[in-house]
Structure formats: structure tokens, C-alpha cells
C-alpha positions in Angstrom: 27.5 -3.1 -1.4 25.2 -6.1 -1.7 23.4 -6.5 -4.9 19.8 -8.1 -5.0 19.0 -10.3 -7.9 15.4 -11.3 -7.0 12.3 -9.8 -5.2 9.1 -11.4 -4.8 6.6 -8.8 -6.2 2.9 -8.9 -6.7 2.8 -12.7 -6.8 5.9 -13.5 -9.0 9.6 -13.7 -8.6 11.3 -10.8 -10.4 14.9 -11.1 -11.5 16.8 -7.7 -11.2 20.2 -6.3 -10.5 19.9 -3.7 -7.9 22.0 -2.5 -5.0 20.5 -3.7 -2.0 21.3 -0.4 -0.1 18.7 1.4 -2.4 15.5 2.2 -0.9 12.8 -0.2 -1.9 10.6 2.7 -3.4 13.4 3.4 -5.8 13.8 -0.1 -6.8 10.0 -0.5 -7.2 9.3 2.8 -9.2 12.7 2.8 -11.2 13.7 -0.6 -11.9 10.3 -2.3 -11.8 8.0 0.5 -13.3 5.7 0.1 -10.4 4.7 3.7 -9.9 1.7 3.3 -7.6 3.7 4.0 -4.6 4.5 7.7 -4.4 7.6 9.4 -3.0 6.5 11.9 -0.5 8.3 12.9 2.7 11.3 10.6 2.2 11.2 9.9 6.0 8.5 7.4 6.3 6.1 9.9 7.8 3.5 10.6 5.3 2.6 6.9 4.1 2.4 7.8 0.2 4.8 5.1 -0.3 3.1 2.4 1.6 3.5 -1.1 0.3 2.7 -4.5 1.9 5.6 -6.9 3.0 4.4 -10.2 4.0 0.9 -8.7 4.5 2.1 -5.6 6.8 2.3 -2.1 5.7 5.9 -0.7 5.2 7.2 2.8 4.3 9.1 1.7 0.9 11.0 5.1 1.2 12.8 4.1 4.5 13.3 0.3 3.9 16.3 -0.9 2.2 15.7 -3.2 -0.8 18.0 -5.9 0.7 15.8 -5.8 3.9 12.8 -7.5 2.2 14.9 -10.8 1.8 12.6 -13.5 1.1 9.4 -11.2 2.0 6.4 -11.0 -0.4 5.9 -7.3 -1.5 2.5 -6.3 -2.8 1.8 -3.0 -4.3 -1.4 -1.2 -5.4 -0.9 -2.7 -8.8 -1.5 -6.0 -7.5 -5.2 -5.3 -6.3 -7.0 -5.0 -9.5 -7.8 -8.4 -11.1 -9.1 -9.1 -14.4 -10.4 -5.7 -15.0 -12.3 -5.5 -11.6 -11.0 -3.2 -8.8 -10.4 -4.5 -5.4 -13.3 -3.7 -3.0 -11.1 -1.1 -1.1 -10.2 0.6 -4.5 -14.0 0.5 -5.5 -15.0 2.0 -1.9 -12.5 4.9 -2.3 -14.2 5.7 -5.6 -17.7 5.4 -4.3 -17.0 7.4 -1.1 -15.2 10.2 -3.0 -12.0 9.4 -0.7 -9.6 11.2 -2.8 -9.0 14.5 -4.1 -5.6 15.1 -5.4 -4.9 11.4 -5.2 -1.3 11.5 -4.2 -1.9 9.7 -0.8 -4.5 7.4 -2.1 -2.5 4.5 -3.0 -0.7 4.5 0.4 -4.2 4.9 2.1 -5.6 2.0 0.2 -2.6 -0.3 1.0 -2.9 0.5 4.8 -6.7 -0.4 4.5 -6.1 -3.5 2.6 -3.9 -4.7 5.4 -6.3 -3.5 8.2 -9.1 -5.5 6.6 -7.1 -8.6 5.9 -6.2 -8.7 9.6 -9.4 -7.2 10.8 -12.4 -7.9 8.6 -14.8 -5.7 10.8 -12.2 -3.3 12.4 -13.2 -1.3 15.4 -12.7 2.5 15.4 -9.6 2.1 17.4 -8.3 -0.6 15.0 -9.1 1.7 12.0 -7.3 4.8 13.7 -4.2 2.8 14.6 -3.9 1.3 10.9 -4.2 4.5 9.3 -2.1 6.4 11.7 0.7 8.0 9.7 -1.1 8.2 6.5 -1.4 11.8 5.8 -3.9 13.4 3.4 -2.9 16.8 2.8 -6.4 17.5 1.2 -7.9 16.5 4.5 -10.8 14.2 3.4 -10.3 11.8 6.3 -14.0 11.5 6.9 -14.5 10.1 3.4 -11.5 7.8 3.7 -13.1 6.4 7.0 -16.3 6.0 5.0 -14.5 4.1 2.1 -13.0 1.8 4.6 -16.2 1.0 6.3 -17.8 0.3 2.9 -15.0 -1.9 1.9 -15.2 -3.8 5.3 -19.0 -4.5 4.6 -18.4 -5.6 1.0 -15.7 -7.9 2.0 -17.7 -9.3 4.9 -20.7 -9.9 2.4 -18.4 -11.4 -0.4 -15.5 -12.8 1.4 
């Protein structure tokens, strides 16, 4: 079993001692105290555990910690800066795009990745990026509105 001694998380190198075969979700939550990504289905299907690795959304419940390698991990905790929410976080609040909130962090991280790659996404790009993020409360229209609002805000204030 390979031990990982370092991960690059939220803009900084973090020293740790973890079995590299453990899932990234477990290392983030249990070892680093980053509880924004949520355990959901445990099979990479629901999206509640989505984090970004090198800017790409990944399901942290199905990725081994050692597989991150030199990659840069970003969690929901990295978005707020100096007491100010990220435009995607603010848009989710403004559009009432959360109900129980369990899926919200994964949805937001997928939306952040989408808007970083496509600042003004088409409907098709939106659907492709958000596919696999499940909201059991069914507020998909609000989520769509939130991502559109965030895109507008980010386009106006890059």
C-alpha cells in the first residue's frame, strides 16, 4: 500500500500520512477536515462529492487519493475569498437553487468548472457539464437559472 504524504489542496501543499488506496473523499473529509464534498451514492453517480482536480470535475468517492498525484485539488471551501462568496455560490443563493442542500456543493463545483471553461455556455454545454449531478429535491430549473446568473456576473466582472 502506497502512502501519500502530500496533496495540493485549495492552493497550498498539505502534508499528511494517508493510504493512497483510500478514496479522495475520505482523505479530504476525514484527514483534512474539508467536509464540503458530501458522501452520496459511493459509486460516482450522484455528484454530491464533486471536487475539481486540475480544473476538471471529478467524483471524489471513486478516485483513489494516490491517483491525484501532482494534481491540484479544489474543494468548495476554496471558493469564498475574504468573506465574499464566489459568483456561482452567490447565484445559487439568489436563484434559490438549493433546498435540502446536500447536492449543492457538487453542483456548484461542476458549475465553476463549466464557467471556467465556457464563460457563456450554451444549453448543450450546460447539460453536458451538469449531467450526473443529481438533485433529489428536483430544483433543476433554479440550478439552471443560477448558472446563467453566475455566467452573466462573471462575464461582466471577470
